[in-house]
TORVEX-990299 format. One record per residue: x, y, z of N, C-alpha, C, CB in turn. Coordinates in steps of 0.05 Angstrom, whole numbers, padded with zeros to 5 digits, always signed. Each point is the difference from the previous one (the first is absolute). Glycine has a CB too. Example, Ala and Ser with C-alpha at 12.3 -4.5 7.8 and 13.67 -1.06 7.14 Angstrom:
2
+00264-00114+00156-00018+00024+00000+00018+00024+00000-00038-00023+00025/+00031+00044-00039+00016+00024+00001-00015+00022+00014+00024-00013-00043/
***
This chain:
115
+00013+00054+00561+00019-00001-00022+00010+00027-00008-00023-00040-00016/+00008+00061+00021+00010+00027-00009+00009+00017+00024-00032-00002-00038/+00034-00011+00062+00009+00015+00023-00021+00018+00011+00046-00003-00017/-00071-00004+00014-00022+00018+00009-00024-00017+00008+00016+00037-00030/-00032-00025+00048-00026-00012+00007-00020+00010-00019+00012-00003+00049/-00032-00014-00057-00021+00009-00017-00026+00001+00016+00022-00020-00041/-00035+00043+00040-00025+00004+00014-00022+00003-00022+00022+00022+00041/-00043-00038-00039-00022+00001-00020-00024+00012+00013+00018-00040-00024/-00030+00060+00011-00023+00015+00010-00023-00003-00020+00030+00032+00025/-00054-00032-00015-00024-00001-00017-00017+00025+00006+00001-00051-00002/-00008+00066-00019-00015+00024+00004-00028-00002-00012+00043+00025+00000/-00056-00002-00001-00026+00002-00012+00001-00005-00029-00014+00032+00035/-00008-00040-00047-00004-00004-00029+00019-00021-00011-00014+00047-00003/+00023-00066+00020+00016-00022-00010+00029+00007-00005-00040-00017-00020/+00049+00040+00028+00028+00008-00003+00017-00015+00020-00013+00046-00017/+00036-00055+00009+00019-00013+00017+00027+00013-00002-00024-00044-00005/+00039+00045+00027+00027+00013+00000+00020-00018+00013-00021+00046+00001/+00044-00049-00013+00022-00014+00012+00022+00020+00005-00012-00044-00022/+00024+00044+00046+00021+00018+00008+00024-00016+00009-00034+00037+00013/+00057-00032-00024+00025-00013+00009+00015+00018+00018+00002-00027-00043/+00004+00018+00068+00013+00016+00020+00027-00013+00007-00045+00016+00019/+00066-00002-00023+00027-00011+00004+00005-00004+00030+00016+00023-00042/-00004-00046+00048+00008-00004+00027+00030+00001+00001-00041-00028+00011/+00054+00039+00009-00012+00010+00025-00006+00030-00001+00024-00036+00024/-00021+00050-00047-00002+00029+00000-00029+00011+00001+00041+00000-00026/-00060-00016+00016-00028+00009-00001-00006+00017-00024-00001-00001+00049/+00020+00004-00067-00005+00016-00025-00019-00015-00019+00046+00020+00005/-00065-00005-00016-00018-00011-00020+00015-00001-00026-00041+00018+00024/+00044-00042-00036+00015-00003-00025-00019+00000-00024+00034-00026+00025/-00058+00016-00021-00018-00002-00023-00029-00001+00009+00036-00024-00026/-00054+00033+00010-00029-00001+00005-00014-00005-00026+00004+00031+00040/-00021-00051-00041-00015-00007-00024-00029+00000+00007+00038-00028-00019/-00054+00042+00003-00029+00001+00004-00013-00014-00024+00002+00043+00026/-00020-00062-00020-00013-00016-00021-00030+00003+00002+00037-00033+00001/-00050+00032-00024-00029-00001-00001-00006-00026-00015-00007+00052-00001/+00001-00073+00015-00002-00027-00012+00027-00009-00008-00047+00010-00016/+00051-00018-00009+00026-00008-00010+00016+00023-00012-00019-00046-00008/+00007+00069+00005+00013+00023-00012+00016+00015+00021-00037+00004-00033/+00063+00001+00027+00017+00016+00017-00006+00029-00008+00037-00036+00004/-00048+00051+00015-00008+00028-00005+00025+00018+00004-00048-00009+00015/+00062+00006+00007+00023+00016+00006+00022-00018+00011-00029+00041+00009/+00054-00037-00018+00023-00015+00010+00021+00021+00007-00010-00042-00028/+00015+00046+00054+00020+00019+00010+00024-00014+00011-00037+00032+00010/+00061-00022-00017+00025-00011+00011+00017+00023+00010-00001-00040-00032/+00013+00035+00055+00016+00021+00014+00029-00011+00002-00041+00018+00026/+00060-00001-00034+00028-00009-00001+00019+00022+00009-00011-00031-00038/+00036+00025+00040+00022+00019+00006-00007+00015+00026+00010+00005-00049/-00013-00019+00071-00006+00012+00026+00025+00013+00011-00035-00035+00008/+00030+00060+00002+00022+00015+00013-00011+00013+00026+00022+00009-00046/-00003-00004+00064-00008+00013+00025-00005+00030-00004+00027-00035+00025/-00050+00044-00017-00007+00028-00002-00011+00008+00027-00010-00002-00050/+00025+00017+00065-00009+00009+00027-00007-00023+00018-00017+00041-00021/+00032-00063+00019-00006-00023+00017-00021-00019-00010+00013+00028+00037/-00024-00022-00061-00021-00017-00013+00012-00013-00025-00037+00030+00019/+00030-00055-00023+00008-00014-00025-00021+00005-00021+00025-00036+00026/-00018+00052-00046-00019+00008-00021+00010-00009-00028-00015+00039+00029/-00004-00048-00046+00008-00008-00027+00006+00024-00017-00028-00041+00004/+00048+00039-00021+00007+00021-00018-00007-00007-00029+00037+00014+00031/-00048-00038-00035-00009-00009-00026-00028-00013+00004+00048-00007-00019/-00068+00017+00004-00027-00012+00002-00008-00007-00029-00012+00028+00042/+00004-00053-00046-00010-00009-00026-00030-00005+00003+00045-00022-00012/-00059+00032-00008-00029-00001+00000-00009-00012-00027-00005+00040+00032/-00010-00062-00030-00012-00012-00024-00030-00003+00004+00043-00026-00010/-00058+00036-00010-00029-00001+00000-00009-00011-00026-00003+00039+00032/-00013-00061-00031-00008-00013-00025-00019+00018-00015+00005-00045+00022/-00021+00060-00008-00018+00019-00013+00016+00021-00015-00036-00009+00035/+00032+00013-00060+00015+00019-00016+00029-00006-00003-00033+00034+00014/+00041-00059-00006+00028-00009-00004+00021+00019+00011-00016-00024-00041/+00013+00032+00067+00018+00018+00013+00024-00015+00011-00038+00031+00011/+00062-00022-00016+00025-00012+00011+00018+00024+00006-00005-00044-00027/+00007+00051+00053+00014+00024+00008+00020-00006+00021-00041+00027-00010/+00065-00015+00008+00021-00003+00020+00008+00028+00009+00016-00045-00020/-00017+00049+00046+00008+00026+00012+00025-00004+00016-00048+00016+00001/+00069+00000-00008+00025-00001+00015+00004+00027+00014+00020-00033-00033/-00018+00033+00059+00004+00024+00016+00030+00005+00004-00045-00007+00022/+00054+00031-00029+00028+00007+00006+00002+00008+00030+00007+00016-00048/-00026+00001+00057+00001+00010+00027-00028-00005+00013+00036+00035-00012/-00036-00042+00037-00025-00004+00014+00002+00015+00026-00009-00045-00021/-00010+00062+00027-00001+00015+00025-00022-00012+00017+00017+00042-00021/-00012-00043+00047-00020-00011+00019-00012+00022+00016+00026-00043+00002/-00053+00044-00002-00015+00020+00016+00007+00028-00006-00003-00034+00035/+00008+00040-00061+00007+00027-00008-00026+00017+00000+00040-00016-00028/-00039+00041+00037-00023+00017+00000-00009+00006-00029+00015+00021+00044/-00041-00022-00048-00011+00006-00027-00019+00023+00003+00004-00049-00014/-00002+00068-00004-00017+00024+00001-00030-00008-00003+00037+00028-00020/-00054-00014+00034-00029-00006-00001-00011-00001-00028-00004+00021+00045/+00014-00004-00063-00011+00001-00027+00016-00017-00020-00016+00046+00011/+00033-00064-00002+00017-00016-00018-00017-00016-00020+00034-00002+00036/-00057-00007-00028-00016-00017-00018-00027+00014-00008+00021-00040+00022/-00021+00066-00019-00024+00015-00008+00002+00009-00029-00006+00016+00047/-00014-00023-00063+00000+00008-00028-00022+00021-00002+00016-00045-00017/-00008+00070+00010-00020+00021-00002-00019-00005-00023+00033+00032+00019/-00057-00023-00015-00021-00002-00020+00007+00019-00024-00036-00012+00035/+00036+00002-00060+00007+00017-00022-00018+00025-00002+00016-00041-00024/-00006+00062+00013-00015+00025-00004-00025-00006-00015+00042+00027+00001/-00063-00012+00005-00026-00002-00013-00015-00026+00005+00018+00029-00035/-00010-00043+00057-00015-00024+00008-00006+00002+00029+00022-00029-00036/-00040+00013+00046-00008+00001+00028+00001-00028+00012-00029+00041-00009/+00035-00041+00035+00001-00026+00014-00029-00008+00008+00047+00010+00018/-00052-00036-00020-00027-00010+00007+00004-00026+00015-00021+00022-00040/+00008-00025+00063+00001-00025+00015-00020-00020-00010+00016+00026+00041/-00007-00049-00048-00017-00021-00010-00004-00022+00021+00016+00009-00047/-00040-00021+00047-00006-00021+00020+00016-00026-00007-00046+00020+00008/+00052-00035+00013+00012-00026-00003-00021-00020-00007+00038+00012+00032/-00031-00032-00047-00019-00021-00007+00008-00026+00013-00010+00022-00044/-00009-00036+00056+00006-00026+00012+00007-00021-00020-00031+00012+00037/+00019-00011-00061+00005-00020-00020+00004+00015-00027-00028-00035+00024/+00053+00044-00029+00005+00015-00024-00003-00019-00025+00031+00031+00025/-00036-00018-00047-00003-00016-00025+00026-00015-00006-00033+00033-00017/+00030-00058+00008+00025-00015-00007+00013+00012-00024-00020-00041+00018/+00047+00039-00018+00015+00011-00023-00001-00019-00023+00030+00025+00031/-00029-00014-00055+00001-00016-00025+00028-00012-00002-00036+00029-00023/+00038-00051+00009+00027-00012-00004+00019+00020-00013-00021-00045-00005/+00045+00045+00016+00021+00018-00011+00000+00027+00013-00004-00023-00042/-00014+00029+00061-00001+00026+00013+00017-00001+00025-00046+00010-00018/
***
């Protein structure tokens, strides 16, 4: 009915995901992740344009029930495979503080409601 195939996936911890794939382009139009009956994340992709031979969305809508997030991102320009400096995502440690490596936990403490 929406011009797309729906693929349903089941993951660990009871999470389920539905992905709508447009035919015949193969573009992902929407992805919904559920935990039971609760929709955790609802992503929608729109305004597809050709970028370097690839069909890429220029509008992404994100809805998350936790903390009532409703976000829409509109891209004016999209570059494909552009070189990124090695330190582009490096955040220096503030002065008078030191870096410390912490162990990973297999079962982290659950977050309190609203966190």
